[in-house]
C-alpha positions in Angstrom: -59.6 16.9 -18.8 -56.8 17.9 -21.1 -53.4 16.4 -20.2 -50.7 18.8 -19.1 -48.3 20.2 -21.7 -45.4 18.2 -20.3 -47.1 14.8 -20.5 -45.3 13.6 -23.8 -42.0 14.1 -21.9 -42.6 11.5 -19.2 -44.2 9.2 -21.8 -41.1 9.3 -23.9 -38.9 9.0 -20.9 -40.8 6.0 -19.6 -40.2 4.2 -22.9 -36.5 5.1 -22.8 -36.4 3.8 -19.2 -37.8 0.5 -20.3 -35.2 0.2 -23.0 -32.4 1.1 -20.6 -33.5 -1.5 -18.1 -33.6 -4.2 -20.8 -30.1 -3.2 -22.0 -28.8 -3.3 -18.4 -30.4 -6.5 -17.2 -30.9 -8.7 -20.3 -28.3 -7.5 -22.8 -25.7 -6.1 -20.4 -25.0 -3.4 -22.8 -24.1 -0.8 -20.2 -23.0 2.0 -22.5 -26.2 1.9 -24.4 -28.2 1.8 -21.2 -26.5 5.0 -20.0 -27.3 6.6 -23.4 -31.0 5.8 -23.0 -31.0 7.1 -19.5 -29.4 10.4 -20.6 -31.9 10.7 -23.5 -34.8 10.1 -21.1 -33.6 12.7 -18.6 -33.0 15.2 -21.4 -36.5 14.6 -22.7 -38.0 15.5 -19.3 -36.3 18.9 -19.3 -36.4 20.9 -16.0 -39.7 19.4 -15.1 -42.9 20.8 -13.6 -42.9 22.6 -10.3 -45.0 20.9 -7.6 -48.1 22.8 -6.8 -48.2 24.4 -3.3 -51.2 22.4 -2.2 -50.8 19.2 -0.1 -51.8 17.0 -3.1 -49.6 17.9 -6.1 -51.4 15.5 -8.4 -50.2 12.5 -10.3 -48.3 14.5 -12.9 -45.3 15.8 -11.0 -45.0 12.6 -9.0 -44.9 10.6 -12.1 -42.3 12.9 -13.6 -40.1 12.7 -10.5 -40.5 8.9 -10.3 -39.4 8.4 -14.0 -36.5 10.7 -13.6 -35.3 9.0 -10.4 -35.7 5.5 -12.0 -33.6 6.7 -15.1 -30.9 7.9 -12.7 -30.9 4.6 -10.7 -30.5 2.5 -13.9 -27.8 5.0 -15.1 -25.8 4.7 -11.8 -25.9 0.9 -12.0 -24.7 0.9 -15.6 -21.9 3.3 -14.9 -20.8 1.2 -11.9 -20.8 -1.9 -14.1 -18.4 -0.2 -16.5 -16.2 0.8 -13.5 -17.0 4.4 -14.2 -18.1 5.0 -10.6 -16.0 8.2 -10.4 -18.4 9.8 -12.8 -21.6 8.9 -11.0 -22.0 11.9 -8.7 -21.3 14.5 -11.3 -23.5 12.6 -13.8 -26.5 12.6 -11.4 -26.0 16.3 -10.4 -26.2 17.4 -14.0 -29.9 16.4 -13.8 -30.6 17.6 -10.2 -28.1 20.5 -10.1 -27.8 20.7 -6.3 -27.4 17.9 -3.7 -30.5 19.0 -1.8 -32.8 18.0 -4.7 -31.5 14.4 -5.0 -34.2 11.8 -4.5 -33.6 9.6 -1.4 -33.1 6.5 -3.5 -30.4 8.2 -5.6 -28.6 9.5 -2.6 -28.8 6.1 -1.0 -27.2 4.5 -4.1 -24.5 7.0 -4.2 -23.6 6.6 -0.6 -23.4 2.8 -0.9 -21.4 3.0 -4.1 -18.7 5.3 -2.9 -18.5 3.4 0.4 -18.1 0.1 -1.4 -15.2 1.5 -3.5 -13.7 3.0 -0.3 -14.1 6.6 -1.3 -16.7 7.7 1.3 -15.2 11.3 1.4 -16.8 11.9 -2.0 -20.2 12.0 -0.3 -19.2 14.1 2.7 -20.5 17.4 1.5 -23.3 16.1 -0.6 -24.8 14.0 2.2 -24.4 16.8 4.7 -26.2 19.3 2.4 -29.0 16.9 1.8 -29.6 16.0 5.4 -29.4 19.6 6.6 -32.1 20.7 4.2 -35.3 21.3 6.1 -37.5 20.0 3.3 -35.7 16.6 3.3 -36.0 16.2 7.1 -39.7 15.7 6.8 -39.4 12.8 4.3 -40.2 9.3 5.6 -36.8 8.1 4.4 -34.9 10.7 6.3 -34.1 8.7 9.4 -32.7 5.7 7.5 -30.6 7.9 5.2 -29.2 9.8 8.3 -28.1 6.5 9.8 -26.7 5.2 6.5 -24.7 8.5 6.0 -23.3 8.2 9.6 -22.5 4.5 9.2 -21.0 4.6 5.7 -19.4 8.1 5.5 -18.9 10.1 8.8 -18.0 7.3 11.2 -15.5 5.5 8.9 -13.8 8.9 8.4 -13.6 9.6 12.1 -15.9 12.6 11.9 -17.5 12.0 15.3 -18.0 15.6 16.4 -19.6 16.4 13.0 -21.8 13.3 13.4 -23.1 14.4 16.8 -23.7 18.0 15.6 -25.6 16.7 12.6 -27.8 14.4 14.7 -28.6 17.1 17.3 -29.5 19.5 14.4 -32.1 17.2 13.0 -35.2 18.6 14.7 -37.6 16.2 12.9 -36.0 13.2 14.7 -37.9 12.1 17.8 -35.8 12.2 21.0 -35.7 8.4 21.4 -34.2 7.8 18.0 -31.8 10.7 18.4 -30.5 9.3 21.6 -30.1 5.9 20.0 -28.1 7.3 17.1 -25.9 9.4 19.4 -25.2 6.2 21.4 -24.0 4.6 18.2 -21.7 7.5 17.5 -20.2 7.3 21.0 -19.6 3.6 20.7 -17.9 4.1 17.3 -15.7 6.8 18.8 -14.7 4.4 21.6 -13.8 1.6 19.2 -11.9 4.0 17.1 -9.8 5.3 20.1 -9.2 1.7 21.1 -7.9 0.7 17.7 -5.6 3.8 17.7 -4.1 2.8 21.0 -3.6 -0.8 20.0 -2.0 0.3 16.7 0.4 2.7 18.5 1.4 0.1 21.0 2.1 -2.4 18.3 4.2 0.1 16.4 6.3 0.9 19.5 6.9 -2.8 20.2 7.8 -3.6 16.6 10.2 -0.8 15.8 13.1 -1.7 18.2 12.8 -5.4 17.3 12.9 -4.5 13.6 15.9 -2.2 14.0 17.8 -4.9 16.0 17.1 -7.6 13.3 18.0 -5.3 10.5 21.1 -4.1 12.3 22.4 -7.7 12.8 21.6 -8.7 9.2 23.2 -5.5 7.8 26.4 -6.2 9.8 26.5 -9.8 8.6 25.9 -8.8 5.1 28.6 -6.2 5.2 31.1 -8.7 6.7 30.2 -11.2 4.0 30.7 -8.7 1.2 34.0 -7.6 2.6 35.3 -11.2 2.7 34.0 -11.8 -0.8 35.6 -8.6 -2.1 39.0 -9.7 -0.7 38.6 -13.1 -2.2 37.7 -11.7 -5.6 40.5 -9.2 -5.5 43.0 -11.9 -4.7 41.6 -14.0 -7.5 41.8 -11.2 -10.0 45.4 -10.5 -9.2 46.4 -14.1 -9.9 43.8 -15.4 -12.3 45.8 -15.3 -15.5 48.8 -17.1 -13.9 46.9 -20.2 -12.7 47.1 -23.6 -14.4 43.9 -25.4 -15.0 43.7 -27.5 -11.8 44.6 -24.5 -9.6 41.8 -22.5 -11.3 39.3 -25.3 -10.5 40.3 -25.3 -6.9 39.9 -21.5 -6.6 36.5 -21.7 -8.3 35.3 -24.4 -6.0 36.3 -22.4 -2.9 34.6 -19.3 -4.2 31.5 -21.4 -5.0 31.4 -22.6 -1.3 31.7 -19.0 -0.1 29.1 -17.5 -2.4 26.5 -20.2 -3.0 26.6 -22.9 -0.4 26.8 -20.8 2.8 24.0 -18.8 4.3 25.4 -15.4 5.3 22.5 -14.8 7.7 23.4 -17.9 9.7 25.7 -17.2 12.7 27.5 -20.5 12.3 28.6 -19.7 8.8 30.8 -16.7 9.5 33.7 -18.5 11.2 33.7 -21.1 8.4 33.8 -18.3 5.8 36.9 -16.8 7.6 38.6 -20.3 7.4 37.7 -20.6 3.8 39.3 -17.2 3.0 42.4 -18.1 4.9 42.5 -21.5 3.1 42.1 -19.6 -0.2 45.0 -17.3 0.6 47.2 -20.3 1.7 46.3 -22.1 -1.5 47.6 -19.1 -3.5 50.8 -18.9 -1.5 51.4 -22.6 -1.9 50.5 -23.0 -5.5 52.4 -20.0 -6.8 56.1 -20.4 -7.1 58.3 -17.3 -6.6 58.9 -16.9 -10.4 55.1 -16.8 -11.0 54.3 -14.2 -8.3 53.5 -10.8 -9.7 55.9 -8.0 -9.3 55.4 -5.7 -6.3 54.1 -2.3 -7.3 54.5 0.9 -5.4 
């Protein structure tokens, strides 16, 4: 018989798909691979509508398969270029609504956004796809439901939404439904346990942290006060010192600033003694005629 009018589209798209796969795998020219995928999808146009009968024929199936494969290659190429943020919008420009995404494309998107720790991107898309009655009869439905729960809903703590979604999937047999609900409950239990552990750890850590910071802050403040006094005393007399006296003052200041650890409890009494020594040195080394005049 005569081939359908849309046959040249899939033939051209299949050739572009082969080129895109070569560019992705062999040449690793990811930008060119995306361009071929876009050209292939554009050549397919809106595509044929499946016939209402149980056997739609090879035409629409071939069309859908080529389009899906083009999108799979395009997703991988975009991810290789670290353009993963564009993936969902890029795919939806060819399928228009989430419910029409092929199972393989939805699976890749869920895995991709989970891997980059952005599962919330797939929250609405996955829910729309799984709630569509036409998708619930697909053989891949059960696996995609579990993947969506595991990679999107449960990591986000959406336990009530997960249970509601599972109960609403009438195509699931009761045994599998119960098994999935058990997984949701177990995940909720582990989540609550982690929250309790985290809260308890924070409560224990805060007082200890405040105590340590308080002690360190007080020691640092004391140290800075002592150094300020020493520096002020030094600045008042610096220009009046002979060379040897200046060396002694510099050495004392070096001991205070560099050689002592202000965080050590044993260092503070010694710092006090050094400052007293510093002041006594000034008093002893400066004769009355060299002392600066007293200012009001």
